[in-house]
C-alpha positions, 0 to 999 in steps of 0.5 A: 803840088796838086793834092786836090781830090780830083787829081789823077793818081796811078799805082806802080806795082802791087807787091808786098808793100800795098794791098787790096785793103789799102787800094780800097781805103784810098778809093773810099776816101775819094782819091781818084785812082785811075789805074795800075801799072804792072809789067806783064799784067796789062789788060787785067784788073787788080783790086778794082783797077785796070792794069797796064804794062807801061806808064805811057799807056796810062797817059794815053788813055787817061791824060796827065797823071798828077801822082804815082804811088810806087810799090814795086820791089826795092831794086825796081824802084829806080826804073819805075820812078824814072819811067814816071818822070819821063811821063811828066808825073811830078809827084812820086810817093815811094811806099817800098822800103830798102831802096838801094842808096845809090839808086836813090842818089840817081833818082834824086838828081833826075827828080831835081832836074825835072822839078819832081817831088819825091816822098819816101822811100819807106813812107806811108805817103800823104793825107790831106784829111777830108780831101785825099789819101795818097798811100797807106796811112790809116785815114780813121785817125785823122780829121780835117783841121789846121795842124800840119804833121811832118814825120820820119816815122810811119806808125808814130805819125798815126799815133800823133794824129790820133792824139790830136784828133782826140783833143779836137785838133784837126790836121791840114796835111800829114806826111811821112818823109820816109826812113830809109838811108836816103829819102826824097823830100826833106824836113826842110822842104816840108817845113817850107810847104807847111809854112806857106800853106794857108790851111796850116796854123801850126806844125808838128815835127816828129823825129827819131834817132839816126842822121842829122835831119832834125838838127838841120830842121831846128836851124831852119826853123830858127831862120825861116819858119814863122808858124809855131812848131812843136816837136817830138823825138822818139827813142830818147831812152835807146841805148847808146850806140844802138841804131834803128834799122829803118832810120837810115843810120847805115851812113858812116860815123867815122870822123863825126861827133860821138853824139851824132844822130842820137836823140840827145843831139836832136833834143839839144838842137831843138832846145837851142832853136827854142822849139817846144818838145813833147816828152810823149805824144799825148803831151803834143796837143797841150803844147800846141794849144799854148803856142796857138792860143 
């Protein structure tokens, strides 16, 4: 990965998923935004960025682009991402929510073949506090430090960062992997990234009802992660049988355990893996201090 302040960043699309405020915030944070791509708007300027019709035109003018932030209509995400991959962009962040699952399957097959990291869809992106902001995360909640955050939620990620900041525990990297039915990079990939990251001393994993990614993460932590991990699972009191629209629980549950995807299933898996679980976000700093003291 290239998450350095001088890495070149492109925005594809300027629809409802990103605003001029987000662009200005990234620029103010020092992110090297070089251009935007919006077919039919080439030659214009939007939110202070030169706009091109094609990604390859940006490459011709600015050279290699490290990261693209995709904010197009859900049904255009696949085309935008494939265009980025064809232009050798190896880090893709998809802010857009509601990308068709079969489009994501096709995209992830191509991304894996081309060794491309995909974050999202339905993700506010990545922040390396004090260095670079890629997406729509509110930077004011973060401060540089040594705690990595990997989350399925968006707003809950910011809340936990704020709790850590208030407690004097800065963050090394914070990423929301997205909460659509099918997302790119997983808890497992980011746990490995944070475990190998020299600036990260401890990890906070934030889960929520739906799917089995937290259960898989719990097993992986037992098998492969050396650094301390603290978890928080939202939705403990959600009524049985209810699903969260944004959590990708549209997958069939036929033939599965009735407890599959529930907060209780995730809590049980983390308990078995001996991962401390906070009952509320404000408890996370206290648990972290116990693990890293």
